[in-house]
C-alpha positions as CSV (number, residue, x, y, z in Angstrom):
1,M,0.0,0.0,0.0
2,K,1.5,3.3,-1.0
3,S,1.2,6.2,1.4
4,L,-1.1,8.9,0.3
5,S,0.7,12.0,-0.9
6,L,0.6,15.1,1.3
7,S,-1.1,17.1,-1.5
8,A,-3.8,14.4,-1.9
9,M,-4.3,14.3,1.9
10,A,-4.5,18.1,2.1
11,T,-6.9,18.3,-0.8
12,G,-9.0,15.5,0.8
13,M,-9.2,17.4,4.1
14,M,-10.5,20.5,2.3
15,L,-13.0,18.7,0.2
16,I,-14.4,16.6,3.0
17,A,-16.8,19.4,3.4
18,S,-18.7,17.9,0.5
19,V,-19.6,15.1,2.8
20,A,-20.4,17.4,5.7
21,P,-24.1,17.7,5.1
22,A,-24.3,14.0,5.8
23,Q,-22.6,14.2,9.2
24,T,-22.5,16.4,12.2
25,G,-19.6,18.9,12.6
26,Q,-18.3,16.8,15.5
27,E,-18.1,13.7,13.4
28,V,-16.4,15.5,10.5
29,E,-13.8,16.7,13.0
30,K,-13.3,13.2,14.3
31,H,-12.9,11.8,10.8
32,A,-10.4,14.5,9.9
33,A,-8.4,13.9,13.0
34,H,-8.2,10.2,12.3
35,A,-7.4,10.4,8.6
36,G,-4.1,8.6,7.8
37,H,-3.6,7.4,11.4
38,E,-2.3,3.9,11.9
39,H,-4.6,1.3,13.3
40,A,-2.4,0.9,16.4
41,A,-2.8,4.6,17.2
42,H,-6.6,4.5,17.5
43,D,-8.1,4.5,20.9
44,H,-10.4,1.7,19.7
45,S,-13.5,3.6,21.0
46,E,-16.8,2.5,19.4
47,H,-18.2,5.0,16.9
48,Q,-21.8,5.3,15.6
49,Q,-22.2,5.3,11.8
50,A,-22.8,8.7,10.3
51,T,-26.2,9.7,9.0
52,M,-26.0,9.9,5.2
53,P,-28.4,11.4,2.7
54,E,-30.8,9.1,1.0
55,A,-28.7,6.4,-0.6
56,M,-29.0,3.8,-3.2
57,P,-30.3,0.6,-1.6
58,E,-27.6,-1.6,-0.1
59,Q,-27.0,-4.5,-2.4
60,P,-26.4,-8.1,-1.2
61,P,-22.8,-9.2,-1.9
62,E,-22.3,-10.8,-5.3
63,A,-18.6,-11.5,-4.8
64,K,-16.3,-12.8,-7.5
65,P,-13.0,-14.4,-6.6
66,A,-10.7,-11.7,-7.8
67,G,-10.8,-8.4,-9.6
68,P,-8.2,-6.8,-11.9
69,H,-6.1,-5.9,-8.9
70,G,-6.6,-9.1,-7.0
71,G,-9.4,-7.8,-4.8
72,T,-13.0,-9.0,-4.4
73,I,-15.6,-7.6,-6.8
74,Q,-19.3,-7.1,-6.0
75,Q,-22.1,-5.4,-7.8
76,V,-23.4,-2.2,-6.1
77,G,-26.3,-0.7,-8.0
78,Q,-25.0,0.0,-11.5
79,F,-21.4,-0.2,-10.4
80,Q,-18.8,-2.9,-9.8
81,I,-16.7,-2.3,-6.7
82,E,-13.4,-4.0,-6.1
83,T,-12.3,-4.0,-2.5
84,M,-8.8,-4.9,-1.2
85,L,-7.6,-5.5,2.3
86,E,-3.9,-5.4,2.8
87,P,-1.6,-5.4,5.8
88,G,-0.9,-1.7,5.0
89,G,-4.4,-0.5,4.6
90,I,-7.7,-0.5,2.6
91,R,-8.1,0.3,-1.1
92,L,-11.1,0.1,-3.5
93,F,-11.6,0.6,-7.2
94,T,-14.9,1.4,-9.0
95,Y,-15.9,0.3,-12.5
96,D,-18.9,1.1,-14.7
97,Q,-21.3,-1.4,-16.3
98,Q,-18.8,-2.2,-19.0
99,G,-16.0,-2.9,-16.5
100,Q,-14.1,0.3,-17.2
101,P,-12.4,2.0,-14.2
102,L,-13.9,5.3,-13.1
103,E,-11.9,8.5,-12.3
104,L,-12.4,9.1,-8.5
105,K,-10.7,12.5,-8.1
106,G,-13.8,14.1,-6.8
107,A,-14.9,11.0,-4.7
108,R,-14.5,10.4,-1.0
109,G,-15.3,7.4,1.2
110,L,-15.8,6.2,4.7
111,A,-14.9,2.6,5.8
112,T,-16.2,1.3,9.1
113,L,-14.3,-1.8,10.1
114,Q,-15.6,-4.4,12.7
115,I,-13.5,-7.4,13.7
116,E,-15.5,-10.7,14.1
117,G,-16.4,-11.2,17.7
118,D,-15.7,-7.6,18.7
119,A,-18.4,-5.0,19.1
120,K,-16.1,-2.0,18.5
121,R,-16.0,-0.3,15.1
122,Y,-13.1,1.6,13.6
123,R,-13.7,4.4,11.1
124,Y,-11.3,5.4,8.3
125,D,-11.6,8.1,5.6
126,L,-10.8,7.0,2.1
127,F,-9.2,9.6,-0.2
128,P,-8.4,9.5,-4.0
129,E,-5.1,7.9,-4.7
130,A,-3.4,9.1,-7.9
131,G,-1.4,6.7,-10.1
132,Q,1.6,7.3,-12.3
133,D,-0.7,8.9,-14.9
134,N,-2.0,11.3,-12.3
135,L,-5.5,9.8,-12.6
136,A,-7.2,8.8,-9.3
137,K,-8.6,5.4,-10.0
138,S,-8.8,4.2,-6.4
139,L,-9.8,5.4,-2.9
140,A,-7.5,4.4,-0.2
141,V,-6.3,4.8,3.4
142,A,-2.9,3.8,4.7
143,V,-3.4,2.1,8.1
144,D,-1.5,-0.7,9.8
145,L,-3.8,-3.7,9.8
146,S,-1.0,-6.3,10.4
147,K,-1.9,-6.5,14.1
148,I,-5.2,-8.1,13.1
149,A,-3.8,-10.3,10.4
150,G,-5.7,-13.5,10.0
151,R,-8.8,-12.1,11.6
152,K,-12.2,-12.0,9.8
153,V,-13.6,-8.5,9.5
154,E,-16.7,-6.8,8.1
155,L,-16.3,-3.4,6.3
156,A,-19.2,-1.1,5.8
157,Y,-18.5,1.4,3.0
158,Q,-20.1,4.7,2.2
159,L,-18.9,6.5,-1.0
160,V,-19.8,9.9,-2.3
161,G,-18.9,11.7,-5.5
162,I,-18.8,8.6,-7.6
163,P,-19.3,9.6,-11.3
164,G,-22.8,8.6,-12.6
165,A,-24.2,8.0,-9.1
166,E,-26.5,11.1,-9.3
167,R,-25.1,12.5,-6.1
168,K,-26.5,9.6,-4.1
169,P,-24.0,7.9,-1.8
170,L,-23.2,4.2,-2.4
171,Q,-23.5,2.0,0.7
172,F,-22.4,-1.6,0.8
173,T,-20.6,-4.1,3.0
174,A,-17.8,-6.5,2.3
175,N,-16.5,-9.4,4.4
176,G,-12.9,-10.5,4.3
177,M,-9.8,-11.6,6.2
178,V,-6.8,-9.3,6.8
179,P,-3.9,-11.0,5.0
180,M,-0.6,-11.7,6.8
181,T,2.7,-10.0,6.0
182,E,5.4,-12.1,4.5
183,A,7.2,-12.2,7.9
184,Q,4.0,-13.3,9.6
185,Q,3.4,-16.1,7.0
186,V,7.0,-17.4,7.6
187,A,6.5,-17.3,11.4
188,A,3.1,-19.1,11.1
189,A,4.7,-21.8,8.8
190,I,7.5,-22.4,11.3
191,A,5.1,-22.6,14.2
192,A,2.9,-25.1,12.4
193,Q,5.9,-27.3,11.4
194,K,7.4,-27.1,14.9
195,T,10.3,-29.6,14.3
196,C,13.1,-30.1,11.8
197,P,12.1,-33.0,9.4
198,V,15.7,-34.3,9.3
199,S,16.9,-34.1,13.0
200,G,13.4,-34.1,14.6
201,Q,14.6,-31.3,16.9
202,P,12.5,-28.1,17.6
203,L,13.0,-25.4,15.0
204,G,14.9,-22.5,16.4
205,G,17.2,-24.6,18.6
206,M,20.1,-24.0,16.2
207,G,19.3,-20.4,15.4
208,K,17.0,-19.0,12.7
209,P,15.3,-21.9,10.8
210,I,16.4,-22.2,7.2
211,P,13.8,-22.5,4.4
212,V,14.4,-25.3,1.8
213,T,12.2,-25.0,-1.3
214,V,11.6,-27.9,-3.7
215,G,9.2,-27.1,-6.6
216,D,6.5,-24.9,-5.1
217,Q,6.8,-26.3,-1.6
218,T,8.9,-25.1,1.3
219,V,10.0,-26.8,4.5
220,Y,12.2,-25.4,7.3
221,V,15.3,-27.1,8.7
222,C,17.2,-26.4,11.9
223,C,20.7,-26.0,10.4
224,A,22.7,-25.9,7.2
225,G,23.7,-29.5,7.8
226,C,20.1,-30.7,7.1
227,I,19.6,-28.9,3.8
228,D,21.1,-31.5,1.5
229,A,19.1,-34.3,3.1
230,V,15.9,-32.5,2.2
231,K,16.9,-31.7,-1.4
232,E,18.1,-35.2,-2.2
233,N,15.0,-37.0,-0.7
234,S,12.2,-34.5,-1.1
235,A,9.6,-37.2,-1.3
236,K,10.4,-38.2,2.3
237,Y,10.5,-34.7,3.7
238,F,7.5,-33.2,2.0
239,P,4.6,-35.4,3.5
240,Q,2.1,-33.7,1.1
241,Q,3.9,-35.3,-1.8
242,Q,3.4,-38.8,-0.4
243,A,0.6,-41.3,-0.7
244,K,-2.0,-41.5,2.0
245,L,-0.8,-43.4,5.0
246,T,-1.9,-47.1,5.2
247,V,-2.3,-48.8,8.5
248,T,-2.4,-52.6,8.9
249,E,-1.5,-55.1,11.6
250,A,2.0,-56.5,11.3
251,T,2.4,-60.0,10.0
252,A,5.0,-62.7,10.4
253,A,6.7,-61.3,7.3
254,D,7.5,-58.1,9.3
255,A,9.2,-59.9,12.2
256,E,12.7,-58.9,11.1
257,A,11.8,-55.3,10.6
258,I,10.1,-55.2,14.0
259,K,13.2,-56.7,15.6
260,Q,15.3,-54.0,13.8
261,Q,13.1,-51.1,15.0
262,Q,12.6,-52.6,18.5
263,L,10.8,-49.6,20.0
264,C,7.6,-47.6,19.2
265,P,8.9,-44.1,18.2
266,V,6.0,-42.5,20.0
267,M,6.0,-44.3,23.3
268,D,9.6,-45.5,23.4
269,E,8.2,-48.9,24.5
270,P,9.1,-52.3,23.1
271,L,7.0,-53.3,20.1
272,G,4.7,-56.2,21.0
273,G,4.1,-55.0,24.5
274,M,0.6,-53.8,23.6
275,G,-0.3,-56.7,21.3
276,T,0.4,-57.1,17.6
277,P,2.2,-53.9,16.4
278,L,0.7,-51.7,13.7
279,K,2.5,-51.3,10.4
280,V,2.3,-47.8,8.9
281,T,3.3,-47.3,5.2
282,G,3.5,-44.1,3.1
283,L,6.3,-42.3,4.9
284,G,9.2,-43.4,2.8
285,R,9.8,-46.4,5.1
286,D,7.7,-48.7,7.2
287,V,7.0,-47.6,10.7
288,F,5.8,-49.9,13.5
289,L,3.7,-48.6,16.4
290,C,2.8,-50.3,19.6
291,C,-1.0,-49.3,19.5
292,K,-3.6,-47.3,17.7
293,G,-3.3,-44.5,20.2
294,C,0.1,-43.6,18.8
295,L,-1.1,-43.2,15.2
296,K,-2.5,-39.7,15.6
297,F,0.9,-38.5,17.0
298,L,2.7,-40.0,14.0
299,E,0.2,-38.4,11.6
300,K,0.6,-35.0,13.2
301,E,4.4,-34.9,13.3
302,P,5.8,-37.7,11.1
303,Q,9.3,-36.2,10.7
304,K,9.8,-36.0,14.5
305,Y,9.2,-39.7,14.9
306,L,10.9,-40.8,11.7
307,A,14.1,-39.2,13.0
308,K,13.9,-41.4,16.1
309,L,14.0,-44.7,14.1
310,P,17.2,-46.7,13.7
311,P,18.8,-46.6,10.2
312,L,17.6,-49.2,7.8
313,P,20.0,-52.1,7.3
314,N,22.1,-51.9,4.1
315,A,21.0,-48.3,3.6
316,E,23.1,-46.3,1.2
317,K,23.1,-43.3,3.5
318,P,25.5,-43.1,6.4
319,Q,24.6,-45.0,9.5
320,V,23.8,-42.6,12.4
321,V,22.7,-43.6,15.8
322,K,22.3,-41.9,19.2
323,A,25.3,-42.0,21.5
324,T,24.9,-44.0,24.7
325,K,26.3,-43.8,28.2
326,A,29.3,-45.9,27.0
327,D,30.2,-43.0,24.7
328,A,30.3,-40.4,27.5
329,Q,34.0,-40.0,27.9
330,F,34.5,-39.6,24.1
331,V,31.7,-37.1,23.8
332,S,33.2,-35.1,26.6
333,A,36.6,-35.1,24.9
334,Q,35.2,-34.1,21.4
335,K,32.7,-31.5,22.7
336,L,31.9,-30.0,19.3
337,C,30.4,-31.3,16.1
338,P,33.2,-31.1,13.5
339,V,30.7,-30.1,10.7
340,M,28.7,-27.4,12.4
341,D,31.1,-26.4,15.3
342,E,28.1,-26.6,17.6
343,P,27.9,-28.4,21.0
344,L,27.2,-32.1,20.5
345,D,24.0,-31.9,22.6
346,A,22.6,-28.8,20.8
347,M,20.2,-30.8,18.6
348,G,19.1,-33.5,21.1
349,G,22.2,-35.6,20.5
350,P,25.0,-36.5,20.5
351,Y,24.7,-38.8,17.5
352,K,27.5,-41.0,16.3
353,T,28.7,-42.5,13.0
354,V,31.7,-44.5,11.9
355,V,34.1,-43.1,9.3
356,E,37.3,-44.7,8.2
357,G,37.2,-47.0,11.2
358,R,36.7,-44.2,13.7
359,V,33.7,-43.2,15.7
360,V,32.9,-39.5,15.2
361,Y,30.2,-37.7,17.2
362,L,27.8,-35.2,15.6
363,C,25.1,-32.7,16.7
364,C,22.5,-34.1,14.3
365,P,21.9,-36.8,11.7
366,G,22.0,-34.2,8.9
367,C,25.7,-33.7,9.4
368,A,26.6,-37.3,8.6
369,K,26.5,-36.9,4.9
370,K,29.0,-34.0,4.9
371,L,31.3,-35.9,7.2
372,H,31.2,-39.0,5.0
373,A,31.8,-36.9,1.8
374,D,35.1,-35.6,3.2
375,P,36.2,-37.9,6.0
376,A,39.9,-37.0,5.7
377,G,39.1,-33.3,6.0
378,Y,37.0,-33.6,9.1
379,L,39.4,-36.1,10.8
380,A,42.2,-33.7,10.1
381,K,40.1,-30.9,11.7
382,L,39.6,-33.0,14.8
383,A,43.3,-33.8,14.9
384,K,44.2,-30.1,14.8
385,Q,42.0,-29.7,17.9
386,G,43.9,-32.5,19.6
387,I,41.1,-35.0,19.3
388,S,41.6,-38.6,18.3
389,P,38.3,-40.3,17.6
390,P,38.1,-43.8,19.2
391,A,38.5,-46.8,16.9
392,V,35.6,-49.1,16.2
393,K,35.8,-52.1,18.5
């Protein structure tokens, strides 16, 4: 939303007298004082709607998905009105019966906004907004609506001075939702995702989450070490690309896989302790659960629980497992992940993997690929730090 020019605002203040017969002097003063203010600056007091001259009958909304500027169009009398709600304000365009935009230089408007579930109303004056051709094809007000982003609102409009309206004000309402800013959309996506799909750790634990985009989809990871894993196996890390989950009871043919997994990733209890395990397919690998009660947790946060599973046997990717108490002295000696230079417990670890016959400890599974791609380089880095990884026993 572009800010209104000072000249346009000044002109609007002088010409608001054209609306004055429809309002009391006190209300005109209120409107002038509020023109151009940000939403946050209002005292949020409830205002009564101004009394207007006899107007064209209010029309029921006949909304179309989108107008020429991306707003919502509805028929009001002989006119088509396109309304737009933006984080930075309110804007509307007016078209004739042939869909041609009208010049609004002599028009003015009043928008009364009410948030769903809130009895208060907030009033804003709309003034002509000139484009690059110096023609005023829209009425607008610059106001910060980002604080009510995502909220449903109703806007009651009163417009005067519309060409061809025979001096009768146009009155109509429009419902909508205040869109989020780009920053708010990112924050909402991170909050909804919660965990890194690679490491299973909370997003934000390693600093600002990193977006990874494949096609038209984006997922957030906890650190740079997890980026390649997502790009190289997008089908696994973008659940919406996968087939619908299928749930069946495990059979004798699954005995070896159950033995390999051992524990339910949700309850951390031995599989079989609650009866026949459930087999879930559609997540890139089979997942076994101890009972039906665990299914909703797996469906809600699949990456969190996939990250807890042991590596598949004969997998091409590096074998990475959680360190145990037996590794405590080596973890204490190494201290930092050689890939990310972060504390080994920063991502819920330490994790460990074997490279060139040596056990190296990592902060997260996502670092294993980089380590295995350049084992000599990272072993040399550890050696410079005076660290000699233990040999595999």
